[in-house]
ZAVEX-252450 format. One record per atom (N, C-alpha, C): residue number from 0; x negated, y, z negated. Coordinates in steps of 0.001 Angstrom, whole numbers, plus 500000, padded with zeros to 6 digits. Example, Ala and Ser with C-alpha at 12.3 -4.5 7.8 and 13.67 -1.06 7.14 Angstrom:
num_px_py_pz
0_486810_494310_492200
0_487700_495500_492200
0_486800_496700_492200
1_487150_497750_492920
1_486330_498940_492860
1_487100_500030_492130
//
This chain:
num_px_py_pz
0_518103_597284_630625
0_516430_598167_630445
0_515449_597076_629973
1_514143_597316_630418
1_513150_596920_630084
1_512857_596040_628944
2_513368_596887_627986
2_512902_596674_626512
2_514328_595627_626110
3_515285_595737_626940
3_516516_594806_626337
3_516299_593458_626394
4_516377_592535_625180
4_515841_591220_625106
4_517726_590517_624753
5_517650_589521_625297
5_518777_589031_624686
5_518826_587334_625061
6_519760_586439_624406
6_519486_584897_624573
6_520852_584849_625054
7_521020_583775_625779
7_522132_583130_626192
7_521964_581691_626992
8_523214_581009_626480
8_523355_579616_627617
8_523571_579732_628937
9_523144_579333_629419
9_523903_578990_631102
9_523379_577779_631670
10_524145_576861_632122
10_523978_576064_633219
10_524471_576393_634251
11_523322_576028_635746
11_523390_576049_636492
11_524018_574752_637776
12_524285_575039_638565
12_525096_573741_639487
12_525518_574519_640616
13_523919_574182_641450
13_523753_574778_642609
13_524368_574159_644035
14_524796_574666_644962
14_524769_574154_646421
14_523710_574271_647238
15_523526_574060_648327
15_522651_574165_649376
15_523500_575573_650076
16_522667_576609_649404
16_523211_577739_649939
16_522215_578495_651005
17_521179_578525_651131
17_520140_578572_652166
17_518934_577888_652418
18_518418_577909_653508
18_517498_577686_654313
18_517715_575878_654695
19_516847_575149_654446
19_516690_573672_654746
19_516530_573215_653553
20_517583_572738_652928
20_517126_571671_651430
20_516723_570349_651908
21_516020_569905_650789
21_515695_568815_650855
21_515875_567921_649606
22_516652_566624_649568
22_516657_565905_648419
22_516253_564183_648488
23_515694_563959_647815
23_515030_562573_647786
23_515082_561441_646578
24_515777_560672_646277
24_516045_559809_645157
24_514844_558815_644994
25_513773_558393_644196
25_513135_557818_643956
25_513128_556956_642591
26_512346_555970_642926
26_512472_554832_641502
26_511019_555066_641252
27_510545_554695_639872
27_509152_554574_639356
27_509285_552963_638569
28_510306_552570_638473
28_510141_551566_637710
28_509728_550336_638777
29_509056_549355_638034
29_508445_547956_638847
29_509502_547028_638718
30_509649_546447_639880
30_510616_545333_640183
30_510045_544142_640585
31_510563_542855_640280
31_510254_541783_640921
31_510529_541919_642502
32_509552_541066_643242
32_509502_541008_644445
32_510575_540173_645413
33_511255_540925_646293
33_512525_540050_646636
33_512719_539914_648092
34_512840_539280_648148
34_512829_538990_649925
34_514007_539609_650766
35_513368_540686_651523
35_514349_541545_652349
35_514670_542442_651591
36_514309_542860_650381
36_514485_544125_649486
36_514048_545418_650080
37_514358_546739_649603
37_513779_547576_650430
37_512700_548019_649830
38_511722_548057_650017
38_509968_548340_649129
38_510317_549599_648516
39_509667_549484_647408
39_509741_550811_646356
39_509406_551719_647155
40_510054_553075_647144
40_509355_554147_647437
40_508217_554808_646987
41_507298_555244_647951
41_505857_555753_647338
41_506066_557381_647520
42_505309_557949_646535
42_505552_559555_646644
42_504580_560198_647563
43_504913_560750_648547
43_503821_561264_649407
43_502545_562013_648883
44_501545_562054_649493
44_500459_562876_649024
44_500222_563800_648755
45_499651_564318_647671
45_499911_566019_647217
45_500090_566793_648460
46_500705_567958_648316
46_500828_568667_649506
46_499709_569539_649076
47_499085_570226_650918
47_498414_571058_650710
47_498775_572478_650322
48_500147_572596_649872
48_500862_573761_649740
48_500803_575170_650592
49_501338_576343_650255
49_501679_577162_651365
49_499886_577728_651686
50_500163_578090_652790
50_498621_578410_653523
50_498792_579806_654693
51_499174_580702_654303
51_499491_581913_655106
51_497557_582410_655250
52_497484_583458_655689
52_496101_583486_656354
52_495089_583879_655088
53_495719_584375_653771
53_494674_584893_652565
53_494716_583931_651696
54_493827_582701_651291
54_494260_581826_650207
54_492921_582004_649272
55_493053_581893_648252
55_491959_582103_646785
55_491666_580602_646719
56_490381_580230_646805
56_490294_578499_645985
56_489633_578587_645257
57_490203_579315_644085
57_488772_579691_642931
57_490410_579099_641674
58_489558_578457_640559
58_490359_578432_639030
58_489557_577691_638507
59_490177_576521_637421
59_489384_576197_636550
59_490350_575235_635917
60_489862_574247_634919
60_490729_572881_634123
60_489543_573373_632970
61_490499_572552_632316
61_489702_571950_630812
61_490550_570863_630318
62_489941_569765_629432
62_490890_569181_628568
62_491209_569846_627712
63_492509_568729_626949
63_492600_569756_625844
63_492852_568691_624463
64_492614_568857_623272
64_492776_568304_622351
64_493798_569147_620953
65_495167_568691_621449
65_495782_569029_620590
65_496283_570474_620278
66_495560_571298_620963
66_495540_572640_620762
66_496237_573492_622148
67_497091_574586_621987
67_497997_574931_623255
67_498027_576522_622764
68_497814_577494_624054
68_497519_578803_624061
68_498647_579299_623109
69_499035_580405_622563
69_499606_580874_621798
69_500414_582009_622825
70_499524_582399_624026
70_500415_583388_624717
70_499416_583330_626094
71_499954_583762_627010
71_498858_584003_628509
71_497945_585026_627921
72_496602_584569_628418
72_495396_585193_628535
72_494794_585468_629856
73_494018_586337_629792
73_493119_587155_630892
73_491845_586666_630703
74_491501_585792_629678
74_490049_585604_629143
74_489717_583947_629628
75_490655_583025_629808
75_490097_581869_630242
75_488964_581921_631167
76_488250_580989_631610
76_488118_580341_632675
76_486511_580893_633052
77_486464_581317_634314
77_484786_581964_634732
77_485428_583392_634625
78_484371_583991_634835
78_484319_585780_634340
78_483644_586231_635555
79_483606_587750_635365
79_482451_588275_636317
79_482798_588171_637765
80_481752_588690_638592
80_481904_588434_640001
80_482584_587167_640455
81_483057_586054_639913
81_483544_584841_640243
81_484833_585345_640192
82_485445_586241_639439
82_487065_586338_639147
82_487177_587596_639735
83_488658_587088_640662
83_489262_588197_642006
83_489855_589277_640669
84_489472_590928_640870
84_490152_591735_640639
84_491840_591470_640691
85_492327_591826_639334
85_493719_591508_639341
85_494541_592771_640258
86_494110_593651_639913
86_494697_594861_640597
86_494040_595523_641545
87_495013_596131_642662
87_494969_596525_643897
87_494395_598122_643445
88_493658_598696_644203
88_492600_600247_644016
88_494019_600615_644308
89_494716_600724_645175
89_496035_601537_645725
89_496849_600483_646443
90_498467_600929_646040
90_499393_599813_646643
90_499742_600043_648141
91_499940_598831_648974
91_499993_599220_650474
91_501485_599649_650132
92_501640_599840_651759
92_503139_600427_652233
92_504335_599273_651983
93_503676_597953_651924
93_504932_597171_652028
93_504041_595594_651219
94_504814_594842_650173
94_503911_593634_650015
94_503306_592657_650844
95_502472_592340_650575
95_501405_591716_651489
95_500869_590273_650394
96_501670_589371_651030
96_501891_587689_650103
96_499871_587200_650550
97_500014_586654_649361
97_498632_585659_649377
97_498631_584277_648515
98_497772_583451_648518
98_498072_582480_647464
98_496808_582037_647210
99_496839_581603_645397
99_495876_580778_645022
99_495730_579344_645231
100_495037_578627_644723
100_494832_577425_644728
100_493781_576784_644126
101_494128_575627_643482
101_492758_575158_642912
101_493023_573591_642662
102_492019_572531_643182
102_492175_571323_642853
102_492202_570535_644363
103_492540_569207_644178
103_492932_568502_642768
103_492083_568262_641983
104_492793_568715_640599
104_491735_568322_639747
104_491831_566577_638825
105_491173_565762_638611
105_491434_564399_638252
105_491557_564511_637041
106_492886_564256_636286
106_493521_564113_635011
106_493216_562677_634624
107_492563_562078_633588
107_492700_560827_633138
107_494110_560441_632415
108_493892_559199_632451
108_495195_558571_631910
108_495323_559079_630585
109_496311_559252_629935
109_496571_559661_628725
109_495876_560985_628164
110_495612_561534_629201
110_495040_562976_628694
110_495890_564082_628808
111_495415_565205_628051
111_495901_566461_628383
111_495201_567418_629043
112_495658_568378_629920
112_495103_569605_630572
112_495425_570467_630922
113_494512_571714_630697
113_495292_573319_630974
113_494131_573439_632171
114_495289_573472_633657
114_494282_573743_634817
114_495121_575723_635692
115_494006_576014_636123
115_494545_577712_636498
115_494037_577821_637957
116_494953_578401_638390
116_494401_579175_639754
116_494148_580719_639947
117_493048_581020_640580
117_493232_583072_640534
117_493827_583130_642011
118_494898_584575_642223
118_494602_584929_643002
118_494055_585677_644106
119_493996_585778_645211
119_493153_586584_646291
119_492758_587731_645136
120_491638_588412_645668
120_491152_589980_644987
120_492260_590723_645342
121_492534_591377_644456
121_493668_592703_644583
121_495372_592381_644917
122_495430_591208_644275
122_496755_590606_644431
122_496959_590014_642789
123_498584_590249_642534
123_499134_589963_641053
123_500129_588495_641485
124_500022_587645_640415
124_501049_586428_640374
124_502098_586884_640134
125_503167_586335_641095
125_504544_586097_640887
125_505349_584866_640784
126_504610_583765_641051
126_505026_582437_640764
126_503589_581555_641018
127_503929_580069_640597
127_503001_579553_640611
127_503944_578132_640265
128_502914_577077_640060
128_502951_575812_639493
128_502157_574816_640021
129_502522_573248_640145
129_501706_572299_640263
129_502217_571252_640797
130_501601_570499_641671
130_502034_569301_642218
130_500701_568280_641671
131_501141_566672_642124
131_500259_565779_641778
131_500408_564709_642498
132_499639_563327_642337
132_499787_562166_643003
132_500511_561394_642265
133_501254_561426_641293
133_501608_560458_640728
133_503188_560437_640568
134_504185_559423_640946
134_505274_559446_640355
134_505969_559124_639275
135_506568_560398_638644
135_506876_560049_637258
135_505524_560029_635874
136_504239_560091_636071
136_503368_560033_635350
136_502846_561578_634814
137_502985_562428_635182
137_502949_563770_634950
137_503708_564531_634155
138_503427_565210_632954
138_504817_566115_632456
138_504076_567397_632375
139_505075_568439_632891
139_504640_569859_632991
139_505319_570583_631686
140_504344_570886_630947
140_504811_571464_629566
140_505057_572807_629799
141_503763_573821_630475
141_503549_574997_630411
141_503597_575633_631732
142_503888_576798_632155
142_503398_577164_633480
142_504084_578848_633501
143_502984_579352_633845
143_503015_580965_633635
143_501819_581718_634118
144_502517_583061_634323
144_501408_584002_634767
144_500425_584190_633567
145_498815_584514_634088
145_497784_585404_633159
145_498120_586106_633177
146_497833_586774_631802
146_498099_587976_631008
146_498044_589259_632281
147_497069_589303_632991
147_496924_590544_633881
147_496966_590304_635191
148_497772_589045_635506
148_498528_588552_636460
148_497590_588326_637654
149_496156_587968_637419
149_495000_587509_638038
149_495763_586025_638404
150_496249_585315_637896
150_496641_583924_638683
150_497665_582966_637926
151_497530_581680_637923
151_498965_581065_637347
151_498105_579817_636657
152_498747_579721_635514
152_498373_578413_634615
152_499226_577438_633961
153_498665_576442_634370
153_499871_575182_634176
153_499073_574180_632956
154_499833_573605_632103
154_500053_572635_630724
154_500365_571498_631294
155_499429_570720_631217
155_500114_569173_631854
155_499510_567972_631045
156_500055_566883_630904
156_499897_565499_630314
156_500019_564596_631212
157_499415_563695_631192
157_499048_562645_632173
157_499651_560908_631443
158_500959_560579_631398
158_501346_559527_630800
158_501350_558013_631127
159_500615_558348_632517
159_500621_557468_633419
159_499343_556438_632869
160_499210_555214_633486
160_498173_554065_632996
160_496762_554534_633912
161_496800_555574_634836
161_495482_555952_635897
161_495468_557301_636178
162_494717_557878_636333
162_493932_558756_636625
162_495098_559562_637698
163_495371_561082_637696
163_495966_561600_638507
163_495527_562879_638761
164_495685_563145_640463
164_494837_564420_641026
164_496104_565453_640807
165_495819_566536_640030
165_496703_567413_639960
165_496569_568950_640739
166_497064_569672_641485
166_496607_570935_641768
166_497475_571937_641876
167_497040_572969_641564
167_497640_574243_640815
167_497605_575351_642232
168_498639_575822_641885
168_499223_576890_643248
168_499527_578383_642565
169_499202_579736_643147
169_499783_580579_642698
169_500144_581863_643911
170_501009_581813_643634
170_502210_583018_644693
170_501824_584292_644492
171_501339_584900_645286
171_500208_586348_644855
171_500686_587490_645949
172_500922_588303_645190
172_500956_589945_646423
172_500244_591138_645953
173_500202_592115_646913
173_499621_593314_646779
173_500771_593711_647132
174_500851_595269_647059
174_501155_596022_647415
174_502632_596138_646353
175_502645_595835_645056
175_503565_595931_644079
175_503453_596858_643126
176_504187_597847_642704
176_504330_598628_641628
176_504569_598335_640132
177_503975_598839_639409
177_505201_598479_637792
177_505019_597197_637611
178_503972_596645_637871
178_503818_595224_637558
178_503862_595023_636120
179_505088_594004_635365
179_504960_594038_633778
179_505129_592808_633611
180_504435_592221_632349
180_505109_590703_631940
180_505756_591297_630606
181_506946_590488_630649
181_507806_590675_629153
181_507809_588910_628451
182_507660_588745_627233
182_507792_587620_626646
182_508751_587502_625879
183_509361_586542_625348
183_510522_586366_624010
183_510631_585274_624001
184_510722_584648_622219
184_510531_583172_621956
184_512105_582690_622363
185_511854_581800_622819
185_513273_581145_623109
185_513965_580407_622036
186_515263_580172_622021
186_516211_579773_620992
186_517006_578856_621387
187_517160_577606_620145
187_518056_576220_620071
187_519244_576544_620884
188_519827_575739_621609
188_521127_576073_621985
188_521704_574770_621709
189_521295_573537_622198
189_522553_571970_621970
189_521520_571432_622436
190_521832_569940_621720
190_521110_568991_622602
190_519282_569202_622276
191_518766_569388_621303
191_517593_569759_621340
191_516975_570578_622685
192_517749_571425_623032
192_517426_572195_624068
192_516917_573548_623610
193_515985_574333_623965
193_515814_575955_623792
193_515964_576608_625205
194_516541_577849_625224
194_516473_578985_626243
194_515915_579924_625538
195_515226_580904_626493
195_515103_582168_626650
195_515609_583192_627649
196_515633_584728_627252
196_516601_585280_628149
196_515565_586654_628169
197_515123_586972_629088
197_514523_588445_628909
197_514746_588954_630183
198_515354_590473_630313
198_515796_591172_631379
198_514559_592284_631604
199_514689_592670_632842
199_513940_593215_633503
199_514889_594545_634149
200_514293_595873_634809
200_514984_596680_635142
200_515697_595749_636486
201_517114_596293_637048
201_517817_595911_638073
201_516723_595789_639603
202_516567_594713_639836
202_516029_594581_641453
202_514515_594039_640773
203_513915_594007_639726
203_512486_593795_639628
203_511991_592515_639293
204_513117_591616_638910
204_512892_590434_637919
204_512361_589688_639094
205_510461_589372_639342
205_510261_588706_640383
205_509910_587423_640153
206_509752_587060_638914
206_508991_585886_638811
206_509414_585123_637194
207_509412_584175_637106
207_509387_583737_635259
207_508534_582419_635324
208_508104_582685_634055
208_506996_581126_633450
208_507591_580898_631896
209_506744_580018_631292
209_507340_579909_629640
209_505962_578887_629427
210_505826_578590_628209
210_504878_577667_627619
210_505589_577266_626518
211_505189_575956_626405
211_505684_574897_624971
211_504718_575336_623675
212_505200_574752_622926
212_504560_575050_621269
212_503591_573849_621011
213_504520_572627_621357
213_503484_571402_621255
213_503556_570823_622583
214_503062_569490_622766
214_503091_568623_623671
214_504236_567586_623648
215_505390_567807_622422
215_506855_567206_622419
215_507458_568146_623425
216_507288_569266_623663
216_508361_570203_624511
216_507856_570100_625889
217_508438_570394_627146
217_508255_570507_628070
217_509588_571751_628932
218_508766_572201_630098
218_509875_572927_630550
218_510810_572091_631107
219_512237_572489_631021
219_513202_571797_632101
219_513522_572412_633242
220_513768_574086_633367
220_513851_574548_634446
220_513667_576289_634368
221_513594_576766_635528
221_513267_578215_635343
221_514048_579025_636428
222_514572_580454_636136
222_515474_581037_637163
222_515113_582303_637127
223_515009_583152_638006
223_515525_584589_638207
223_516621_585304_638900
224_516787_586404_638685
224_517798_586888_639423
224_517280_588124_639547
225_518319_589260_640396
225_518033_590100_640459
225_517459_591108_639003
226_518046_591113_637970
226_517929_591411_636900
226_518099_591167_635525
227_517146_589635_635760
227_516952_588445_634837
227_515636_587855_634789
228_515000_587358_633944
228_514374_586045_633948
228_514774_585097_632705
229_514615_583822_633000
229_515565_583199_632225
229_514662_581408_632387
230_514720_580944_631377
230_514215_579763_631070
230_514458_578850_630089
231_514950_577270_630466
231_515267_576274_629784
231_513751_575206_629122
232_513940_574907_627784
232_512874_574237_627262
232_513438_572740_626460
233_513088_571793_626679
233_513874_570743_626072
233_512335_570229_625017
234_512498_569417_623994
234_511856_569529_622837
234_512129_567890_622063
235_511564_567424_621385
235_511825_566043_620758
235_511824_566132_619219
236_510366_565984_618523
236_510557_566623_617275
236_509519_567545_617064
237_509505_568534_618063
237_508692_569703_617406
237_508948_570714_616872
238_507956_570898_616066
238_508530_572108_615244
238_508146_573103_615512
239_507744_573793_616873
239_507100_575380_617321
239_508382_575599_618065
240_507931_576889_618699
240_509094_577291_619615
240_508147_577737_620866
241_509152_577507_621589
241_508419_577751_623320
241_508499_579275_623490
242_508335_579739_624228
242_508291_580967_624342
242_508531_581673_626390
243_509436_582419_626694
243_509805_582919_627747
243_508652_583878_628303
244_508444_583858_629547
244_507593_584932_630090
244_508611_585533_631334
245_508957_586733_631570
245_509290_587433_632820
245_508737_588371_633453
246_508408_588091_634705
246_507678_589181_635583
246_508572_590289_636232
247_508235_591412_636207
247_508951_592728_636498
247_507762_593157_637632
248_508668_593883_638705
248_507805_594346_639302
248_508474_595321_640683
249_508197_596394_641107
249_508648_597086_642401
249_507875_596516_643254
250_508651_596855_644598
250_507851_596963_645896
250_508629_596352_647022
251_509699_595500_646452
251_510361_594550_647590
251_511685_595612_647898
252_512075_595478_649162
252_513479_596308_649310
252_514840_595352_649027
253_514572_593999_648921
253_515585_593271_648087
253_515279_592120_647695
254_515808_591408_646694
254_515245_590475_646203
254_516794_589403_646398
255_516248_587913_646297
255_517661_587252_646444
255_517058_585582_645876
256_517939_585334_645254
256_517737_583740_644575
256_518715_582649_645183
257_518202_581776_645351
257_518846_580519_646168
257_518654_579239_645517
258_519409_578164_645252
258_519369_577136_644777
258_519941_575735_645141
259_519398_574456_644876
259_519654_573271_645731
259_519785_572482_644421
260_520738_571647_644523
260_521338_570437_643636
260_520672_569278_644485
261_519547_568207_643838
261_519595_567047_644017
261_520282_565900_644107
262_520133_564845_644049
262_520888_563439_643985
262_521001_563302_642726
263_522181_562232_642236
263_522268_562119_640986
263_521243_560625_640566
264_520098_561026_639493
264_519410_560288_639283
264_519866_559359_637945
265_519928_557701_638197
265_519771_556616_637019
265_518596_556992_636286
266_519029_556618_635200
266_517846_556135_633874
266_516882_555652_634607
267_515719_556287_634375
267_514187_555818_634909
267_514029_555941_636258
268_514660_556718_637284
268_514881_556926_638440
268_513744_558307_638200
269_513162_559066_639643
269_512671_559958_640044
269_513325_560861_641027
270_513290_561724_641406
270_513860_562503_642297
270_513154_563718_642673
271_513489_564235_644190
271_513111_565450_644940
271_513967_566193_645439
272_513812_567558_644930
272_514622_568777_645635
272_514081_569808_646078
273_514505_570648_646828
273_513851_571818_647293
273_514357_572292_648632
274_513822_573594_649084
274_514475_574102_650246
274_513519_575268_650708
275_514219_576297_651526
275_513281_577308_652146
275_513638_578419_651835
276_513215_579686_651718
276_513900_580928_651873
276_514458_581029_653211
277_515834_581895_653441
277_515851_582081_654942
277_514907_583005_655624
278_515441_583139_656980
278_514304_583301_658108
278_514400_585073_657639
279_513663_586009_657773
279_513369_587163_657588
279_513045_587795_655995
280_512972_586619_655442
280_511891_586715_653752
280_511182_585879_653611
281_510307_586700_652525
281_509377_585646_651960
281_509480_585092_650635
282_509007_583792_649968
282_509041_583560_648865
282_508249_584189_648270
283_509043_584253_647043
283_508442_585128_645861
283_507981_584455_644553
284_509033_583521_644315
284_508381_582279_643194
284_509899_581544_643212
285_509748_580809_642492
285_510619_579345_642207
285_510418_578342_641049
286_511588_577448_640783
286_511275_576697_639870
286_512223_575874_639916
287_512591_574859_638599
287_513328_573733_639049
287_513555_573059_637684
288_513884_571691_638002
288_513860_570910_636275
288_515625_570257_636560
289_516337_569963_635340
289_517330_569393_635198
289_518402_570235_635648
290_519903_569409_635159
290_521034_570198_635346
290_521491_571187_633906
291_520901_571086_633236
291_521197_571870_632326
291_519882_571573_630750
292_520229_572750_629575
292_519094_572394_628881
292_518935_571440_627738
293_518844_569932_628431
293_518819_568854_627877
293_517511_568140_627722
294_517653_566916_627043
294_515950_566205_627187
294_516437_565519_627899
295_517074_565430_628978
295_517412_564139_629931
295_516600_564086_630922
296_516132_565659_632089
296_515025_565589_632796
296_513598_566280_632804
297_512869_565525_632986
297_511687_565791_632583
297_510866_566408_634208
298_510636_567436_634268
298_509956_567953_635661
298_508361_567290_635498
299_508107_567445_636683
299_506605_566361_636905
299_505890_567347_637847
300_506873_567731_638657
300_505928_568731_639760
300_506826_569966_640113
301_506128_570746_640433
301_506938_572303_640575
301_506056_573285_641404
302_506454_573290_642604
302_505243_573963_643292
302_505903_574805_644557
303_504935_575411_644982
303_505534_576273_646109
303_505037_575733_647518
304_505962_575747_648782
304_505632_575132_649549
304_505360_576335_650930
305_505405_576001_652235
305_504744_576952_653066
305_506088_578673_653178
306_507263_578067_652918
306_508153_579066_652524
306_509633_578850_651863
307_509069_578169_650805
307_509887_577544_649795
307_509656_577104_648438
308_510077_576436_647791
308_509781_575484_646825
308_510145_574078_646964
309_509529_572853_645792
309_509998_571593_645819
309_510385_571402_644207
310_510786_570430_644048
310_510672_569804_642549
310_510495_568491_642346
311_509676_567760_641675
311_510152_566664_641323
311_510504_566251_640020
312_511248_565103_639596
312_511670_565326_638301
312_512056_563481_637761
313_512040_563218_636499
313_512132_562134_635967
313_512709_561857_635305
314_514187_561066_635071
314_515258_560854_634069
314_514930_560094_633017
315_514372_560563_631662
315_513873_560052_630366
315_515262_559209_629945
316_516358_559661_630090
316_517326_559226_629205
316_518154_558207_629512
317_519481_557746_628963
317_520330_556739_629488
317_521331_557030_630254
318_521310_558380_630716
318_522601_558827_631300
318_522414_558954_632795
319_523198_559135_633480
319_522921_559502_634791
319_522875_561657_634850
320_521857_562025_635822
320_521608_563571_635907
320_521190_563578_637041
321_520963_565032_637341
321_520411_565251_638587
321_519640_566567_638763
322_518426_566640_639208
322_517738_567925_639416
322_518063_568931_640222
323_517694_570098_639851
323_517625_571757_640642
323_516664_571875_640841
324_517014_572706_642307
324_515289_573746_642589
324_515779_574954_642999
325_514997_575882_642361
325_515757_577258_643571
325_514213_578211_643641
326_514645_579184_644544
326_513798_579772_645177
326_514625_581755_645047
327_513040_582441_644947
327_513447_583945_644783
327_512670_584355_646134
328_513374_584975_646860
328_512602_585446_648132
328_512830_586684_648174
329_512129_587472_649019
329_512172_589106_649350
329_512332_589505_650485
330_512254_590481_650483
330_512384_591616_651839
330_511845_592761_652164
//
């Protein structure tokens, strides 16, 4: 039932099960120049993101000084005529997808920023995330739908020594019914990890997000399945509790989730992993991070592509680990 909330631990280990999976191991650690050595890889420029026919180029950004939103809100940023309506007047026969995009926003070195993008008018957000121009420098602390569904919100910090361009994306649909968001505080599980699990009616979990309570916490990975929304966080010395958001809606004939495991990452390395929804389906949401709710893998980018999802992560630990990515696809 929608009101049924429970907490559990689950570690996922994906194989390539759908679409074209892409994995790339990178390193962001400086090294001495050696004759004949392979050059240090460079992260590709920030992608333009998905671009179907309907894209809303609107949103906002603001620097943060130690404060975090306690819950998703619909009151941030611009208002009035500049802000698209969150709900359609009448549902279409089938879901129709559009996208929101805002940025790139220039986040100065050492700064914390909140950035959001709005959906096209008449659409609600089922997923979203951010990409950036730094390899390992950005930390994604929060990523969730605004409370009225009108867009997507992220909370990032720039730990690098230079300004970084950050772009935020919303995956949006019209033609959905019974759109609702449920939230639940995450619960500690192991290795300073936090996890939450909140249920939707069968076949209604279209997306998930969550927010940290402090900048000592960050999202590890998110997952949805036909009847659940689930997220993992890690924390260091934080005394606040992160929160899960699950997005429930009707309108798709079928929802399917697919995932990919990335390459092993040595300490200090970065890696990329991602893939596409199968032909005949449409991207609904996605996410990614580490191989478990641990403090090893730090997500730096998690964002939609034209038909799938891509994740960049950094290994902050002294142990080898690997990143994961997943997509929720609808038909």
